[in-house]
C-alpha positions as CSV (number, residue, x, y, z in Angstrom):
1,X,-46.6,58.1,-17.0
2,X,-45.1,60.6,-18.9
3,X,-45.3,64.1,-17.7
4,X,-48.0,66.4,-19.4
5,X,-46.1,69.3,-20.0
6,X,-42.6,67.2,-21.0
7,X,-43.2,64.0,-22.8
8,X,-40.3,62.9,-23.0
9,X,-39.7,62.8,-19.2
10,X,-41.3,59.1,-17.5
11,X,-42.8,59.7,-13.9
12,X,-44.9,58.2,-11.3
13,X,-45.2,61.7,-9.7
14,X,-48.8,63.6,-10.6
15,X,-50.7,66.6,-8.9
16,X,-52.2,66.3,-5.7
17,X,-55.0,68.5,-7.6
18,X,-56.2,67.3,-10.4
19,X,-54.1,64.9,-11.3
20,X,-52.0,65.5,-14.0
21,X,-48.4,63.6,-14.4
22,X,-45.4,66.2,-14.3
23,X,-42.3,65.3,-13.5
24,X,-39.8,66.4,-11.0
25,X,-38.9,69.5,-13.4
26,X,-42.6,71.1,-13.2
27,X,-43.4,70.1,-9.3
28,X,-44.2,72.7,-7.1
29,X,-44.3,72.2,-3.3
30,X,-47.4,73.5,-1.7
31,X,-47.8,73.6,2.3
32,X,-50.4,70.4,1.0
33,X,-47.6,67.9,-1.6
34,X,-46.6,68.1,-4.7
35,X,-48.6,70.4,-7.6
36,X,-48.6,71.3,-11.4
37,X,-48.0,74.7,-11.5
38,X,-51.4,75.6,-12.8
39,X,-52.6,74.5,-9.5
40,X,-50.0,75.7,-7.2
41,X,-50.7,79.3,-9.0
42,X,-47.3,80.9,-8.4
43,X,-47.3,84.4,-7.9
44,X,-45.9,86.9,-5.5
45,X,-46.7,88.3,-2.4
46,X,-48.4,91.3,-2.3
47,X,-46.0,93.3,-0.4
48,X,-44.0,92.8,-3.1
49,X,-46.3,93.4,-6.1
50,X,-46.0,96.9,-7.2
51,X,-48.1,99.3,-9.8
52,X,-47.3,102.5,-11.6
53,X,-49.8,104.3,-8.8
54,X,-47.9,102.9,-5.9
55,X,-44.5,104.5,-7.3
56,X,-45.9,108.0,-8.1
57,X,-47.3,107.7,-3.9
58,X,-43.5,107.0,-3.1
59,X,-41.5,109.7,-5.3
60,X,-44.7,112.1,-4.1
61,X,-44.0,111.7,-0.4
62,X,-40.0,110.9,-0.7
63,X,-40.4,114.3,-2.7
64,X,-42.7,116.3,-0.4
65,X,-40.3,114.3,3.0
66,X,-37.0,115.2,1.8
67,X,-37.6,118.6,1.5
68,X,-39.2,119.5,4.9
69,X,-37.1,117.6,6.3
70,X,-33.6,118.9,4.7
71,X,-34.9,122.1,5.6
72,X,-35.0,121.1,9.4
73,X,-31.9,118.8,9.3
74,X,-30.3,122.8,7.6
75,X,-31.5,125.1,10.7
76,X,-31.1,121.9,13.2
77,X,-27.1,121.9,12.2
78,X,-26.6,125.2,11.4
79,X,-28.2,125.8,15.8
80,X,-25.2,123.1,17.0
81,X,-22.5,123.6,16.0
82,X,-21.3,119.6,17.2
83,X,-20.1,117.6,14.5
84,X,-21.1,113.9,16.1
85,X,-25.4,115.9,16.5
86,X,-25.4,115.7,11.9
87,X,-24.4,111.8,12.6
88,X,-27.3,111.6,14.8
89,X,-29.8,114.3,12.6
90,X,-28.8,111.8,9.5
91,X,-29.7,108.7,11.1
92,X,-32.5,110.3,12.2
93,X,-33.7,111.7,9.0
94,X,-33.0,109.2,7.2
95,X,-35.8,106.6,9.5
96,X,-38.0,109.6,8.7
97,X,-38.0,109.2,5.5
98,X,-37.8,106.1,4.8
99,X,-40.8,105.3,7.5
100,X,-42.9,108.6,5.3
101,X,-42.4,106.4,2.5
102,X,-43.1,102.6,3.4
103,X,-46.6,104.7,5.2
104,X,-47.2,106.4,1.4
105,X,-47.0,103.3,-0.3
106,X,-49.3,100.9,2.6
107,X,-45.6,99.1,3.8
108,X,-44.7,97.5,0.5
109,X,-41.4,96.8,-0.2
110,X,-38.8,96.4,-3.0
111,X,-35.7,97.0,-4.4
112,X,-37.2,101.0,-6.3
113,X,-38.8,101.7,-3.3
114,X,-35.7,101.3,-1.3
115,X,-33.7,103.7,-4.3
116,X,-36.9,106.5,-4.3
117,X,-36.0,106.8,0.0
118,X,-32.7,106.1,-1.3
119,X,-32.6,109.5,-3.3
120,X,-34.8,111.3,-1.4
121,X,-32.8,110.9,1.5
122,X,-29.9,112.5,-0.8
123,X,-31.9,114.9,-2.2
124,X,-32.8,115.9,1.5
125,X,-29.1,116.4,2.2
126,X,-28.1,118.4,-0.3
127,X,-30.3,120.9,1.2
128,X,-29.5,120.2,4.9
129,X,-25.7,121.0,3.6
130,X,-26.2,123.8,0.9
131,X,-28.8,125.8,2.3
132,X,-29.9,127.6,0.4
133,X,-27.6,128.5,-1.6
134,X,-27.0,126.3,-4.9
135,X,-25.1,123.1,-4.4
136,X,-22.4,124.0,-6.7
137,X,-21.5,127.0,-4.0
138,X,-21.8,124.3,-1.2
139,X,-18.9,122.5,-2.8
140,X,-16.2,124.7,-2.6
141,X,-16.1,124.4,1.1
142,X,-15.9,120.7,0.9
143,X,-17.1,117.8,2.7
144,X,-15.5,116.7,5.4
145,X,-15.3,112.5,6.2
146,X,-18.4,112.9,9.5
147,X,-20.8,113.9,6.4
148,X,-19.9,111.2,4.2
149,X,-20.4,109.1,6.9
150,X,-23.6,111.1,8.0
151,X,-24.4,110.1,3.9
152,X,-24.0,106.4,4.6
153,X,-25.5,106.7,7.8
154,X,-28.9,107.7,5.9
155,X,-29.1,106.3,2.7
156,X,-28.6,102.7,4.6
157,X,-31.7,103.5,6.7
158,X,-34.0,105.3,4.7
159,X,-33.3,101.4,2.0
160,X,-34.2,99.3,5.3
161,X,-37.5,100.9,5.9
162,X,-38.4,100.0,2.1
163,X,-36.0,96.7,1.3
């Protein structure tokens, strides 16, 4: 027999559903045996399939969460002046932004959702760091090592919820 898709290949394999001859290159292993690509219907899991509306929902939820969490983070960091407390606030903010964004898209996961969540956390960090003054004025005072560590921790936790 010759493969239906690659006629130059000789084979003894056939699709378990339609009986069409297939070569090892074409064969797709399924739980019930080897199938041709047409019968196997290879698709991505619905958890990872996103349309434009899901991305728009993620951006909206991430932006809203970043604004609210950023203002709360700014307020809490001014009330409690402990440096290490900022790490806990960053971890909580990253987790919260990732969770809100994840729930807005019905727990779907994707690399681009992780990017959206990370950018939302960075916006939240910038709001908390600069307060209500322009960010470039806040940069004059400098970002400390704990602030950078808080930034990386929050980005990690935000993207971990969405990737």
